[in-house]
C-alpha positions in Angstrom: 58.9 80.1 -58.4 59.4 77.7 -55.7 56.7 76.3 -54.1 55.4 77.3 -50.7 56.9 75.6 -47.5 54.1 74.2 -45.3 55.1 74.4 -41.6 55.5 71.1 -39.9 53.4 70.8 -36.9 55.4 70.8 -33.5 55.7 67.5 -31.9 53.6 66.7 -28.9 55.6 66.2 -25.9 54.7 63.1 -24.3 52.3 63.0 -21.5 53.7 62.8 -17.7 53.4 59.7 -16.3 50.9 59.9 -13.6 52.6 58.7 -10.2 51.8 54.7 -9.5 48.8 54.7 -6.8 50.2 53.2 -3.9 48.7 50.0 -2.6 46.8 50.6 0.6 48.2 48.9 3.4 46.4 46.0 4.9 45.2 47.4 8.1 45.5 44.1 9.9 48.8 43.8 8.8 49.9 47.3 9.8 48.4 46.9 13.3 50.4 43.7 14.1 53.3 45.8 12.5 52.9 48.3 15.2 52.9 46.1 17.6 56.1 44.8 17.1 57.5 48.0 16.6 56.2 49.9 19.6 55.5 47.0 21.9 57.7 44.1 21.0 57.0 40.8 22.8 53.7 41.4 23.8 51.8 38.4 22.2 54.3 35.9 23.4 54.0 37.4 27.1 50.3 37.4 27.1 50.1 33.8 26.1 53.1 32.5 27.9 52.0 34.0 31.2 48.1 33.1 30.8 49.6 29.4 30.2 51.9 29.5 33.4 48.5 30.5 35.4 46.2 28.0 33.5 48.2 25.5 32.1 49.2 24.1 28.5 46.1 24.1 26.2 45.7 21.5 23.4 43.2 21.1 20.7 41.1 18.1 20.7 37.8 17.6 19.1 34.5 18.1 21.4 31.7 17.7 19.2 30.9 16.8 15.3 30.4 20.4 13.0 26.8 20.2 13.0 26.2 19.8 16.6 28.8 22.4 17.4 27.3 24.9 15.2 23.6 24.4 16.7 25.3 24.3 20.5 27.1 27.7 19.4 23.9 29.4 18.0 22.2 28.1 21.5 24.9 30.6 22.9 24.3 33.6 21.2 23.8 36.4 23.7 23.2 33.8 26.8 25.5 31.9 29.3 27.0 28.7 28.1 24.9 27.1 31.1 21.4 28.1 29.7 22.8 27.0 25.9 23.3 23.3 27.6 19.7 23.2 28.8 18.6 24.1 25.5 20.6 21.4 23.4 19.7 18.7 26.6 16.3 19.7 25.6 16.8 19.2 22.0 18.2 15.6 22.6 15.0 14.6 24.7 12.4 15.9 22.2 14.0 15.1 19.2 16.1 11.6 19.9 17.8 10.0 17.4 19.3 6.6 17.2 23.2 8.0 16.5 26.1 7.1 18.9 26.4 8.9 21.8 28.5 12.2 21.6 31.1 13.1 24.4 31.3 16.7 25.2 34.5 17.1 27.1 34.8 21.1 27.1 38.2 22.5 28.1 38.5 26.1 30.1 37.3 27.9 27.5 33.8 26.7 28.1 31.6 28.2 30.5 29.1 25.5 31.4 29.6 22.0 33.1 29.7 20.1 29.8 27.1 17.8 28.1 25.9 14.8 29.2 27.1 11.7 27.2 24.1 10.9 24.7 23.2 11.0 20.9 22.8 14.2 19.1 19.4 15.5 18.5 17.5 14.2 15.1 18.2 17.2 13.0 15.6 16.3 10.5 13.1 16.2 13.5 14.4 19.6 14.5 14.3 21.3 11.2 10.7 20.1 10.3 9.4 20.6 14.0 6.6 22.9 14.2 7.5 26.5 15.2 6.0 27.0 18.6 6.4 23.6 19.6 10.7 24.4 18.9 10.3 27.4 20.7 8.9 25.9 23.7 11.9 22.9 23.7 14.5 25.6 23.7 13.1 28.0 25.8 15.3 27.1 29.2 18.0 28.8 26.6 16.6 32.1 26.2 15.7 33.7 23.2 13.8 31.0 21.9 11.8 33.0 19.6 14.6 34.4 17.9 16.7 31.2 17.9 14.4 28.3 16.6 13.7 29.8 13.3 17.5 30.3 13.1 18.4 26.7 14.2 15.7 25.4 11.2 16.7 27.8 8.8 20.6 26.6 9.5 19.9 23.0 9.2 17.8 23.5 6.5 20.9 25.7 4.6 22.9 23.1 5.2 20.7 19.9 3.9 20.1 21.7 0.7 23.6 22.7 -0.1 25.1 19.2 1.0 22.5 16.8 0.6 22.6 15.9 4.4 23.4 17.3 8.0 27.2 17.0 7.0 29.8 19.8 8.0 32.9 17.4 7.8 33.6 18.7 4.1 34.5 22.2 5.8 37.7 20.4 7.3 39.4 20.1 3.8 39.0 23.7 2.9 41.1 26.4 3.5 40.1 28.2 6.8 39.3 31.2 5.6 36.9 29.6 2.7 35.3 27.7 5.2 34.1 30.8 7.3 32.9 32.2 4.7 30.8 29.4 3.7 29.4 29.6 7.1 29.2 33.2 7.6 27.2 33.3 4.4 24.2 31.6 6.4 21.9 34.0 7.8 22.4 34.4 11.5 26.2 33.0 11.1 28.8 35.6 12.1 32.4 35.3 12.3 32.6 33.9 16.2 30.1 31.2 15.7 31.7 30.1 12.3 35.2 30.4 14.0 34.1 28.6 17.1 32.6 25.9 14.9 36.0 25.6 12.7 38.6 25.9 15.7 37.0 23.3 18.1 35.8 20.6 15.4 38.9 21.0 12.9 41.5 22.9 15.1 41.5 25.2 12.2 43.9 28.7 12.8 41.1 31.1 13.1 40.3 33.2 16.3 36.9 33.3 17.9 36.2 36.9 19.6 33.5 36.7 22.3 32.8 39.5 24.6 35.6 38.5 27.0 38.2 37.9 24.4 37.4 41.4 23.5 37.5 43.0 26.7 41.0 41.5 27.8 42.5 42.4 24.4 41.6 45.9 24.3 42.8 46.3 27.9 46.0 44.9 27.3 46.3 46.7 23.9 46.7 44.0 21.9 43.9 45.5 19.4 42.8 48.9 19.2 40.2 50.5 21.5 37.9 51.4 18.8 38.4 48.2 16.8 35.0 46.2 16.4 34.7 42.6 17.3 34.7 41.9 13.6 37.7 43.6 12.9 39.8 41.6 15.9 38.8 38.2 14.2 41.0 39.1 11.1 43.6 41.6 13.0 44.4 37.9 15.5 45.0 36.4 12.3 48.4 38.7 11.7 49.2 38.8 15.9 49.1 35.3 16.7 51.4 32.1 15.1 48.7 29.4 13.7 50.1 27.0 16.2 48.9 28.8 19.2 45.9 30.0 17.9 43.2 27.8 20.0 45.3 28.3 23.1 45.1 32.2 22.7 41.1 32.0 22.0 40.9 29.7 25.5 43.0 31.1 27.8 42.0 35.0 26.4 38.2 34.0 27.3 39.0 32.0 30.5 41.4 34.9 31.7 38.0 37.5 31.1 36.0 35.0 33.4 38.6 34.5 36.0 40.2 37.5 36.7 40.0 40.0 34.3 36.2 41.0 34.9 34.1 43.5 33.4 33.5 44.8 36.7 36.0 44.9 39.1 38.9 43.0 38.0 41.3 41.5 39.9 44.5 43.6 39.2 46.3 42.5 42.0 46.6 38.7 41.0 46.5 39.2 37.4 49.8 37.7 35.6 49.5 40.3 33.0 49.3 43.6 35.1 52.9 44.4 34.2 51.7 44.9 30.5 48.3 45.8 30.8 47.4 49.4 29.3 44.4 49.4 31.7 46.8 49.4 35.0 49.1 51.8 33.5 48.1 53.7 30.0 51.8 53.6 29.3 52.6 50.1 29.8 55.4 48.7 27.6 
């Protein structure tokens, strides 16, 4: 009698491969691509027209990075002229023996410029009694909020670097340098970008309320984009060599013509492509 034949189990079919997940598109690159396709030439049109109106803008350093950082903190939620008063008060109250700093702001600055004088002694500012420091910077506005922020910022810089020196940021890739600054409590992308752009000529964009307003009216950034998102959108929209000019031209245009209330459309060099003037502008 022949042995009983044992049936072999049926071979398993190979499992169907799952379709590869598509890598989500970078929203900043997507927006830049959208503008190039549907509103070609918009960015160079805006920058060229603003340069023709206000003049060509070249980068030059205004202050050392620590002075720029402290001055920029003082400008938060107040006018540049008030920040100047607070910074000058710091110089008087906490005088140092350093060489005078020369502040030669361009059209992007809303004040009259600082006097030529030595920067404050940052150690004295960091270690000043808090009520005293609040009184010193009171002319700049929001002193109870800004005084502890100044001291915590200076403390962080000193503890991380061993001195009040931020020149090392100029040797870092711009976005890494921005991340380092924004890791300090109270320092956002706008403040960090101002320091990097004005001290090192870094190709980063600072988006304040004027830049945001003008950009949204023109359609350079989406109407629902936040200012925080706009900082990164601009990195895809503007050539690095024109980033500094883009910032100062847009901020100045927002102050000079594209006001929050009653913008002066008749004299605006951008009206032909402005979506506030014509919702379907090219």
